[in-house]
Residue, then its C-alpha position, 0 to 999 in steps of 0.5 A: x863655891x868661892x874661887x880657889x886662892x892663887x898659889x904662892x907663886x902666882x901671888x908673888x907674880x901678882x905682887x910684882x905686877x902691882x909694883x909697876x906704876x901707871x904709865x909704865x910696863x914690864x915684860x913677862x920675862x922681867x917678872x920671871x927673872x925676878x922669881x926664877x920662873x919662865x915668861x910662860x908661867x907669868x903669862x899663865x898667871x896673868x890669864x888666871x886672874x879672876x875678874x875684878x882683880x886689883x892686879x894691873x895685868x895690862x902693864x905686863x907685855x911681851x919682850x918685843x914691846x907688844x901685847x900678846x894675842x888673847x884667845x878670847x879676842x877682846x882682851x888685847x883690845x882692852x889691854x891697849x885701851x887701858x895702857x893708852x888711857x895711862x899715857x902709853x903710846x904705841x908705834x905703827x907696828x903696835x909696839x911700846x918703846x920699852x926704853x921709854x915706858x919700861x919698868x925694871x925692878x930694883x929689888x928682888x921679891x925677898x927684899x934684896x937689891x938687884x944691882x943690875x936693874x934700876x928704875x928708868 
């Protein structure tokens, strides 16, 4: 049986995550604010991605600039490895400098301009 397609909400979340270029990150909360949802919902969407997805899930981190722990134990190690391979550096406490690597969205998903955000 083929996997169930993602909901329209999850597809929107994945589309936003795909906008984040290599070498940058965004937060669960930033994606959530674009769609009027919660950071937790974005986290659930990322966790629901099927293996082999083209969505760059590794570029979505928490608001502290950290990788959120995973229940499987290895996901956070893989996420850090993938981000480091893109040139993102972590400090001694495992944080990414959002001021340096953070990506903010200049357009809302409906195509309208979001004037409070600009690309770094």
